[in-house]
C-alpha positions in Angstrom: -23.2 3.3 16.2 -20.3 6.1 16.8 -17.9 7.4 14.6 -15.0 4.8 14.8 -17.3 2.0 16.3 -17.7 -0.2 13.7 -14.1 -1.3 13.2 -14.4 -3.3 16.3 -16.1 -5.9 14.1 -12.7 -6.2 12.2 -10.9 -8.4 14.4 -6.9 -8.7 13.9 -5.0 -5.6 13.3 -3.4 -5.6 10.1 -0.5 -3.8 8.8 0.1 -2.7 5.1 3.7 -3.3 4.1 3.0 -1.8 0.6 4.4 2.2 0.7 1.3 4.6 1.5 1.1 6.1 -2.7 -0.2 3.2 -4.2 -2.4 3.9 -7.8 -4.3 1.9 -10.0 -2.3 1.2 -13.2 -2.5 0.4 -16.7 0.2 -1.9 -18.2 0.7 -1.7 -21.8 3.7 -4.4 -23.2 5.3 -4.2 -26.5 3.9 -6.3 -28.8 5.5 -9.3 -29.7 5.3 -11.8 -32.7 2.9 -14.8 -32.1 5.0 -17.9 -31.6 4.7 -20.9 -34.2 2.4 -23.6 -33.2 3.5 -26.3 -32.0 2.2 -29.5 -30.4 1.8 -28.2 -27.1 0.2 -25.3 -28.2 -2.2 -26.9 -30.7 -3.8 -28.5 -27.5 -4.1 -25.6 -25.6 -8.2 -24.4 -25.4 -8.9 -21.3 -27.6 -9.6 -18.2 -26.0 -13.1 -17.7 -25.3 -15.1 -14.6 -26.8 -15.6 -13.1 -23.2 -11.6 -13.2 -23.2 -11.4 -11.2 -26.8 -13.8 -8.6 -25.6 -11.7 -8.3 -22.3 -8.6 -7.9 -24.7 -10.1 -5.7 -27.3 -11.5 -3.3 -24.0 -8.4 -3.1 -22.6 -6.4 -2.0 -25.7 -8.9 0.3 -26.3 -8.3 1.6 -22.9 -4.8 2.0 -23.8 -5.1 3.7 -26.9 -7.5 6.2 -24.7 -4.9 6.8 -22.1 -2.1 7.8 -24.9 -4.8 10.4 -25.6 -4.5 12.4 -22.4 -3.8 16.1 -22.3 -0.7 18.2 -22.2 -1.8 19.7 -19.1 -1.3 17.6 -16.1 -0.6 17.2 -12.5 3.0 16.0 -12.2 2.8 13.0 -9.9 5.3 10.6 -11.5 5.7 6.8 -10.1 8.4 5.4 -7.9 11.0 3.7 -9.8 11.1 -0.2 -8.8 13.7 -3.0 -8.3 12.6 -4.9 -11.6 12.2 -3.3 -15.1 8.2 -3.5 -15.5 5.8 -2.5 -18.5 5.2 0.9 -19.1 2.8 2.2 -16.3 0.0 4.9 -17.2 -2.0 6.5 -14.5 -5.7 5.7 -14.7 -8.6 7.4 -13.5 -12.3 6.4 -13.7 -13.5 10.4 -13.6 -16.4 11.1 -15.6 -14.6 14.5 -16.3 -13.0 12.8 -19.4 -13.2 9.1 -20.5 -9.7 9.8 -22.6 -7.7 11.5 -19.0 -5.2 9.6 -17.1 -5.1 11.0 -14.2 -4.0 9.0 -11.0 -6.3 7.4 -8.6 -5.6 5.8 -5.3 -7.3 2.5 -4.7 -7.5 0.4 -1.5 -4.4 -1.7 -0.7 -4.4 -4.8 -0.7 -4.5 -6.5 2.7 -2.2 -8.7 4.0 -3.3 -12.1 5.7 -4.2 -11.4 9.3 -3.4 -13.3 12.3 -4.9 -16.7 12.1 -6.0 -16.3 15.8 -7.9 -13.5 17.0 -6.2 -10.8 19.7 -9.5 -9.7 22.0 -7.1 -8.7 24.9 -5.6 -5.6 22.2 -6.3 -2.3 23.0 -6.4 -0.3 19.7 -7.9 3.4 20.8 -5.4 6.2 22.6 -7.5 7.4 25.0 -5.0 10.5 25.0 -5.9 11.5 21.1 -9.4 11.8 21.6 -8.6 13.7 25.1 -8.7 17.7 25.7 -4.9 16.9 26.4 -4.6 15.5 22.4 -5.5 18.7 21.3 -2.7 20.5 22.0 0.7 20.6 19.7 3.0 18.0 20.0 6.4 17.6 17.9 6.0 15.6 14.7 7.7 15.9 11.2 4.9 17.4 9.2 4.7 17.1 5.3 6.1 20.8 4.8 9.1 20.0 6.8 10.2 18.1 4.2 9.5 20.3 1.1 10.6 23.1 2.4 14.5 24.8 3.9 17.3 23.1 1.7 15.3 20.8 0.1 12.6 23.5 -1.6 14.5 23.1 -4.7 13.4 19.8 -5.0 10.2 20.5 -5.6 7.8 22.8 -7.7 4.5 24.4 -7.5 1.3 21.8 -8.0 -1.3 22.2 -10.3 0.8 24.3 -12.5 0.7 27.6 -10.5 3.5 30.0 -10.5 5.5 31.4 -7.5 5.7 30.5 -3.8 3.6 27.3 -2.8 0.5 27.3 -0.3 -0.1 25.8 2.7 -2.5 23.0 2.7 -3.7 21.4 6.2 -4.9 18.0 6.7 -7.0 16.5 9.7 -6.5 12.6 10.7 -9.1 11.1 12.7 -8.6 12.2 15.8 -8.5 15.2 18.3 -5.3 15.6 17.4 -3.3 18.9 15.7 -3.4 19.1 11.6 -0.7 18.0 9.7 1.0 21.0 7.5 1.3 20.0 3.7 2.9 22.5 1.0 1.3 22.2 -2.2 3.7 20.9 -4.4 5.0 18.1 -6.7 8.4 16.6 -6.9 11.3 17.2 -9.7 12.7 13.8 -9.0 10.3 11.0 -9.8 11.3 9.3 -6.4 10.7 12.2 -4.2 8.5 12.6 -1.6 4.9 13.6 -3.4 2.5 15.7 -0.5 -0.3 15.8 -3.4 -0.7 11.7 -3.4 0.2 11.8 0.1 -2.9 13.6 1.1 -5.5 11.9 -1.1 -4.0 8.5 0.5 -5.1 9.6 4.2 -8.1 10.9 2.5 -8.8 7.4 1.2 -7.3 5.0 4.3 -9.8 7.3 6.6 -12.7 6.5 4.5 -11.9 3.4 3.8 -11.3 2.0 7.5 -12.5 5.1 10.1 -16.0 6.0 8.6 -19.1 4.4 9.8 -21.7 3.1 7.0 -24.6 5.4 7.7 -21.7 8.5 7.3 -20.1 6.9 4.0 -21.8 8.8 1.6 -20.3 11.9 2.3 -16.8 10.8 1.5 -17.8 7.7 -1.0 -20.5 8.8 -2.9 -19.4 8.1 -6.7 -20.9 11.5 -7.8 -20.5 13.9 -5.0 -18.0 12.1 -2.5 -14.8 13.5 -1.1 -13.1 11.2 -2.4 -14.5 11.5 -6.0 -14.4 15.2 -6.0 -10.4 14.9 -5.1 -10.0 13.0 -8.1 -11.9 15.2 -10.3 -9.5 18.3 -8.9 -6.8 15.8 -10.2 -8.2 15.2 -13.3 -8.8 18.8 -14.5 -5.7 20.2 -12.3 -7.6 22.5 -10.4 -6.3 23.7 -6.8 -9.5 25.5 -6.0 -11.8 22.5 -6.3 -8.9 19.8 -4.5 -8.5 22.8 -1.8 -12.3 22.7 -1.3 -12.6 19.1 -1.5 -9.7 18.8 1.6 -11.6 21.6 3.4 -14.8 19.8 3.1 -13.0 16.6 4.4 -11.6 18.0 7.3 -14.6 19.5 8.8 -16.4 16.3 8.3 -14.1 14.6 10.4 -13.9 17.6 13.0 -17.7 17.0 13.0 -18.0 13.1 13.7 -15.2 13.5 16.5 -16.9 16.2 18.2 -20.6 14.5 18.0 -19.6 10.6 17.8 -18.1 8.6 20.6 -14.3 7.6 19.0 -13.7 3.8 19.6 -11.0 1.4 18.7 -9.7 2.1 15.6 -7.2 0.5 13.5 -6.7 2.6 10.9 -4.3 0.4 8.2 -1.8 3.2 7.7 2.0 3.0 7.6 4.3 5.5 9.4 6.0 8.0 7.7 9.9 7.2 8.5 13.0 9.0 8.8 14.5 9.3 5.3 18.2 9.3 6.4 20.0 6.5 4.6 23.0 8.0 4.1 24.8 7.0 7.2 23.6 3.7 7.0 26.9 3.5 4.6 28.9 3.1 7.5 28.2 -0.3 7.9 31.3 -2.5 7.4 30.5 -5.8 5.1 31.8 -9.2 6.3 31.5 -8.3 10.2 28.7 -9.2 12.4 27.5 -5.8 12.0 26.5 -5.6 8.3 23.3 -3.8 7.8 20.4 -5.6 6.4 16.5 -5.4 6.7 13.7 -8.1 7.0 10.7 -6.5 4.8 7.4 -5.5 6.6 5.1 -8.5 4.6 8.0 -11.4 5.8 7.7 -10.2 9.7 4.0 -10.0 9.2 4.5 -13.5 8.2 6.7 -14.2 11.5 4.1 -12.6 14.0 1.2 -15.2 12.6 3.8 -18.0 12.6 5.0 -17.6 16.4 1.2 -16.6 17.1 2.5 -13.5 18.8 -0.2 -11.7 21.0 -0.4 -7.6 22.3 0.2 -9.2 26.1 3.4 -10.7 25.0 7.2 -9.8 25.0 8.9 -9.3 21.7 12.4 -8.8 21.3 14.6 -8.0 18.3 18.6 -8.5 18.8 20.3 -6.4 16.5 17.4 -4.2 15.7 19.1 -1.5 13.1 16.9 1.7 12.7 13.7 0.1 14.9 12.2 -0.8 11.9 11.0 -4.6 13.3 10.5 -3.0 17.1 8.0 -0.5 15.8 6.3 -2.7 13.4 6.0 -4.9 16.2 4.4 -2.2 18.5 2.1 -1.1 16.0 0.9 -4.8 14.4 0.1 -6.6 17.4 0.2 -4.0 20.4 2.9 -5.8 22.3 5.9 -4.9 24.6 8.6 -4.1 21.9 12.1 -4.0 22.3 15.5 -3.7 20.0 19.1 -3.8 21.0 21.7 -2.3 18.3 25.4 -1.3 18.8 25.9 0.8 15.8 25.4 4.7 17.0 24.3 5.8 13.6 21.2 3.7 13.8 20.9 4.0 17.0 20.6 7.6 16.2 18.0 7.2 13.2 15.7 4.5 15.7 15.4 7.1 18.2 14.4 9.4 15.6 12.1 7.0 13.9 10.6 5.9 17.6 10.0 9.5 18.1 7.8 10.2 14.7 6.4 7.0 15.6 4.7 7.9 18.3 3.5 11.3 16.8 2.0 9.2 13.8 0.1 6.6 16.3 -1.3 9.8 18.0 -2.6 11.4 14.6 -4.1 8.3 13.8 -5.8 7.8 17.5 -4.1 4.4 17.5 -2.0 2.8 20.9 1.0 0.8 19.8 2.5 -1.2 22.5 5.4 0.1 24.7 8.6 0.8 22.8 12.0 -0.3 24.1 15.1 0.9 22.2 18.8 0.0 24.2 22.5 1.0 22.9 25.0 -1.6 23.1 26.0 -5.0 22.8 23.1 -7.5 23.5 25.4 -9.9 24.9 25.9 -7.5 27.9 23.2 -4.6 27.7 21.8 -5.5 30.9 18.2 -4.4 30.4 18.1 -7.3 27.0 19.8 -10.2 29.3 16.8 -9.2 32.0 14.2 -9.0 29.1 15.1 -12.2 27.5 14.2 -13.8 30.6 10.8 -13.0 29.7 10.4 -12.9 26.6 8.1 -14.7 23.9 9.5 -14.0 21.1 13.0 -13.4 20.1 14.0 -12.4 16.7 18.0 -12.8 16.2 18.6 -11.7 12.2 21.8 -13.7 12.1 22.3 -14.1 8.4 25.8 -12.3 8.6 26.2 -13.5 12.2 30.1 -14.8 12.9 30.3 -18.6 14.1 31.4 -16.9 17.3 28.8 -14.8 17.8 26.1 -17.1 17.1 28.2 -19.8 19.8 27.6 -16.9 22.4 24.1 -16.4 21.7 23.0 -20.0 22.4 24.4 -19.9 25.8 21.6 -17.4 26.3 18.7 -19.3 25.4 19.7 -21.2 28.9 18.1 -18.6 30.6 15.1 -18.1 28.2 11.2 -19.3 29.7 10.2 -22.4 28.4 8.0 -21.9 25.0 10.1 -19.1 23.8 10.4 -19.0 20.2 13.6 -17.9 18.7 13.5 -17.0 15.4 16.6 -16.5 13.2 18.0 -16.9 9.6 20.4 -19.2 10.3 19.7 -22.2 12.6 21.1 -23.0 16.0 20.9 -26.3 15.7 23.0 -28.2 13.2 21.0 -30.5 10.7 20.6 -33.8 12.0 21.5 -33.1 15.6 20.6 -35.8 17.9 20.8 -35.6 21.9 23.4 -38.3 23.2 25.0 -38.8 26.1 28.3 -37.3 25.0 26.6 -33.6 24.5 24.1 -33.5 26.9 25.2 -30.4 28.2 25.0 -28.2 25.2 21.8 -25.7 25.0 20.8 -26.7 21.9 19.1 -29.9 23.3 16.5 -27.1 24.9 15.3 -26.2 21.6 12.9 -27.7 18.9 13.3 -26.3 15.6 10.9 -26.1 12.6 12.2 -24.6 9.3 10.1 -22.1 7.1 10.2 -20.8 3.8 10.0 -17.2 3.1 9.5 -15.7 -0.8 10.9 -13.7 -3.0 11.2 -9.5 -1.7 11.0 -11.0 1.6 14.8 -9.5 2.7 16.6 -6.2 1.3 19.8 -7.6 0.6 18.0 -10.4 -2.1 15.2 -10.5 -3.9 15.4 -14.2 -4.4 13.5 -16.6 -1.3 15.4 -18.7 1.8 14.8 -20.2 4.2 14.5 -19.3 8.2 14.4 -21.3 11.1 12.1 -20.9 14.5 13.6 -23.2 17.4 11.0 -23.1 20.4 12.7 -23.5 24.2 11.6 -27.2 25.0 12.9 -29.1 27.7 10.8 -32.1 27.2 12.8 -34.2 24.7 15.8 -33.7 26.9 14.3 -34.7 30.2 12.7 -37.7 28.2 16.1 -38.4 27.3 17.8 -38.7 31.0 14.9 -40.5 32.0 14.8 -43.4 29.3 19.0 -43.4 30.1 19.0 -43.7 34.0 
């Protein structure tokens, strides 16, 4: 079995919505007084001996975490939306049982599409060809930590003076990415060392066939273990040696094996230029708000979107959903946005998206980002006629704009699904003789629920709607009235 060949058995591709820098944490909570016994509490089953043992073990682990040495590699956690219990970075490294260095763990897999897509082409031929070895434009990690932003970072591993460069190979024939050996001064800034480890973790979990996995995953001498040990003892030399051996292993496997379709569960690096999004004006059709990746994945699943279909996002903002559809589903993906600052960001993100896909050896669907009013933009008007799934985040659209959109549904093909945050069909609507000419008679609507942390403007859940163009109900009504 060649390099990457085993990934063909994995089925549908699933994009991970969470950030790439995930850590295993031990949560410690402040002690709370034992509540008084009530009739309800008396009826509960007493904890078993096994549960007591696990609780005692957890308390012991917490005490060990407090005993960590003063010299540690600074890899602070990101700030969360809600207050959370204290988090301690933990390690299972046998260098020191009481030591608490970070450990990247495998990210939780989101639910894949309910139906496999055998037509999906995942492997980028160009990424593994001789042409793929030529340098191309991309935003290197070192570009983020140098120049004007250099003052926000300090040398990693307790080193003094100027940081040195680390090169990292991705699972393709493409160029290596440049990293600076630095850590952020601010808790919420980019962490290059964490990113290196996460890339290697992702490659080890998803790209390496079983007969080659020991070099990466052996719990005594594997590359992943060596990286954790280097972080535990704060050794830059050990860390660099492990990365160098990883690069050599990937180069060897790429040249000696037969790369096939790969479906690495990575998320692309975004372009952090959020400040310009503040130019959006609240209370208008141009209010900026995002559907978060996990919610978007669920929309793809509910609509059964496939790689041979066409997806359109009307009001696509910085292009996040357009790019997610192209990567996760592999479909032809379109977006239209009228705000110039968001369009500029989308163009930058699209360019970096293509570079990142090439690094990972992935072939996304074709992406098209149009500028202008989607009611007037000719390319969007034309693609809507052959679209299979149309997303309209009309949460803040005015009633006038929603009404104008309804007229465009007449030109959409039968079976097209329109996903919206507000329904275009009023509750309780019935086809009657007096409203036969209304376009909403062509829509069959389903109401769905989305849960907390699904949209950017609120933490609470809500409802969304999937309207399918289905003229059979209108035809049946007209036949029965004749």
